[in-house]
C-alpha positions in Angstrom: -113.9 42.8 115.8 -113.4 42.0 112.1 -115.9 43.5 109.7 -116.9 41.7 106.5 -118.3 43.3 103.4 -120.6 41.9 100.7 -118.9 39.1 98.9 -120.0 40.4 95.5 -118.6 43.9 96.0 -116.0 44.2 98.8 -113.3 42.6 100.8 -114.0 40.1 103.5 -111.7 38.8 106.2 -113.3 37.2 109.2 -114.3 33.9 110.8 -117.9 32.8 111.3 -118.2 29.4 113.0 -116.5 26.9 110.7 -116.3 29.4 107.8 -113.3 31.5 107.1 -113.5 34.4 104.6 -110.5 36.1 103.0 -109.2 37.7 99.8 -106.5 36.3 97.6 -105.2 38.1 94.4 -108.3 40.2 94.5 -110.7 37.3 94.8 -113.1 36.8 97.7 -112.6 33.3 99.1 -114.7 31.3 101.5 -113.2 28.2 103.1 -114.8 25.6 105.4 -112.8 24.2 108.2 -112.8 20.3 108.1 -114.7 18.6 110.9 -112.2 15.7 110.7 -109.1 15.0 108.6 -108.8 11.6 106.9 -105.6 10.2 105.4 -106.6 7.5 103.0 -103.8 5.7 101.2 -105.1 4.1 98.1 -102.6 3.5 95.3 -104.0 6.5 93.3 -103.9 8.8 96.2 -100.3 7.8 97.1 -99.4 8.3 93.5 -100.9 11.8 93.3 -99.3 12.9 96.5 -95.9 11.7 95.3 -96.3 13.6 92.0 -97.3 16.8 93.9 -94.3 16.5 96.2 -91.9 15.9 93.3 -93.4 18.8 91.3 -93.0 21.1 94.2 -89.3 20.1 94.6 -88.8 20.9 90.9 -90.7 24.2 91.1 -88.6 25.5 94.1 -85.4 25.1 92.0 -86.9 27.0 89.1 -88.5 30.0 90.8 -86.4 32.5 88.9 -87.5 31.2 85.5 -91.1 30.2 86.1 -91.8 33.6 87.7 -91.2 35.1 84.2 -92.0 32.0 82.1 -95.5 31.4 83.5 -96.5 35.0 84.1 -99.1 34.9 81.3 -100.7 31.8 82.8 -100.9 33.4 86.3 -104.6 34.4 86.0 -106.2 34.2 89.5 -103.2 32.1 90.5 -99.4 32.5 91.0 -96.8 31.7 88.3 -95.5 29.0 90.7 -98.9 27.3 91.0 -99.5 27.6 87.2 -96.2 25.8 86.6 -96.9 23.1 89.1 -100.4 22.5 87.7 -99.0 22.3 84.2 -96.4 19.6 84.9 -98.8 17.6 87.1 -101.1 17.4 84.1 -98.6 16.9 81.4 -95.2 15.7 82.6 -96.0 12.7 84.7 -96.9 9.1 83.7 -99.7 7.9 86.1 -100.3 4.6 84.3 -98.9 2.3 87.0 -100.1 3.4 90.4 -98.7 3.9 93.0 -95.5 4.5 90.9 -95.0 7.7 89.0 -92.6 8.6 86.2 -91.5 12.1 85.5 -91.2 12.8 81.8 -88.7 15.7 81.5 -89.1 16.1 77.7 -92.8 17.0 78.3 -92.0 19.7 80.9 -92.3 23.4 79.9 -90.5 25.9 82.1 -92.1 28.7 80.1 -95.5 29.0 78.4 -96.8 32.0 76.5 -97.8 33.7 73.3 -94.3 34.6 71.8 -93.4 32.2 69.1 -91.0 29.5 70.4 -87.3 29.2 69.3 -85.7 25.8 68.9 -82.3 25.0 70.3 -79.8 24.4 67.5 -77.0 23.0 69.7 -75.9 22.3 73.3 -72.3 21.6 74.4 -71.6 20.7 78.0 -67.8 20.7 78.7 -66.9 19.4 82.2 -63.3 20.4 81.8 -64.1 24.1 81.6 -67.4 23.9 83.6 -69.7 25.4 80.9 -72.8 24.6 78.9 -73.2 26.6 75.7 -76.7 26.8 74.1 -77.2 28.2 70.7 -80.3 29.2 68.6 -80.9 31.0 65.3 -81.3 34.7 65.8 -82.4 35.2 62.2 -85.8 36.3 60.9 -88.1 37.1 63.7 -91.3 35.0 64.1 -94.6 36.5 65.4 -94.3 38.1 68.8 -90.5 37.9 68.8 -88.1 40.8 69.4 -84.4 41.1 69.2 -84.5 42.4 72.8 -86.3 39.3 74.2 -84.3 38.1 77.2 -83.1 34.5 77.5 -84.4 32.1 80.2 -82.4 28.8 80.6 -83.0 25.7 82.7 -80.4 22.9 82.8 -81.2 19.5 84.4 -78.8 16.8 85.3 -80.7 13.6 84.6 -78.6 11.6 87.1 -78.5 13.9 90.2 -81.8 15.7 89.4 -80.1 19.0 90.1 -81.3 22.1 88.2 -79.8 25.4 87.1 -82.3 28.2 86.4 -81.2 31.5 85.0 -83.0 34.6 83.6 -81.9 37.7 81.8 -78.7 35.9 80.7 -78.5 37.3 77.2 -80.9 38.8 74.6 -82.2 37.0 71.5 -80.0 38.7 69.0 -76.8 37.2 70.5 -77.7 33.7 69.3 -76.0 31.9 72.1 -75.6 31.8 75.9 -72.7 30.4 78.0 -73.6 29.1 81.5 -70.8 28.5 84.0 -71.5 25.4 86.0 -69.3 24.0 88.8 -67.5 20.8 87.8 -69.4 18.7 90.4 -72.7 19.5 88.7 -71.9 17.4 85.6 -69.7 14.4 85.1 -68.5 13.3 81.7 -71.0 10.9 80.2 -74.1 12.3 82.1 -77.1 13.5 80.2 -77.7 17.2 80.3 -81.3 18.4 79.6 -81.6 22.0 78.5 -84.7 24.2 78.3 -84.7 27.5 76.4 -87.3 30.2 76.6 -87.6 34.0 75.9 -89.3 36.8 77.9 -90.2 40.3 76.8 -89.9 42.8 79.6 -92.0 45.4 78.0 -95.0 43.2 77.1 -94.5 40.8 80.0 -95.0 37.9 77.6 -93.0 34.7 77.2 -92.5 31.9 74.7 -93.1 28.2 75.2 -89.8 26.7 76.2 -88.0 24.3 73.9 -85.8 21.5 75.2 -83.1 19.2 73.9 -80.5 16.9 75.5 -76.8 16.3 75.2 -74.1 14.3 76.9 -71.5 16.1 78.9 -68.0 15.7 77.6 -64.7 15.6 79.5 
């Protein structure tokens, strides 16, 4: 028989009628089982569901990056959920329900207290299968360290495929080269790049910065 403790002081995990108690990330949670499940399909509800499904698909491809990049935002929630919540609020156009439009330039793959670092150049070369991203490693801004590790996300705007990489280089190198299979990019396709930094010691990250380029042959 399960034993529940006081909600204010201890853990609880049991079922009482239609009530289920549990703990999640150290939080005592009470859930009520629904008596019936409705599935209304108004334009706004269809739109919100479509956005959630799309956001989850993106998040699953970026787990490696957002696990670091949204660590500071993971207060009583996971980094995954913090990222999904952010892009649902900021990176979708809901003005024409039930249609949604994803706005990649408004997506952050990292959000934190380290000063952001702009991308200075991106070159995607299909013939050698690489994307090279550069930034200025000069004078450090507040919160920045030469040992901050690099987080990169690449997005193919045609295929909607993503690359997500962490710990690729450190800030002081000033550039990172990412090897991408030839089929990921075709000459003339737009490549969207996102650059962020993470400090292992402080477990803090920067807001990501993004820019676009066109893949060359």
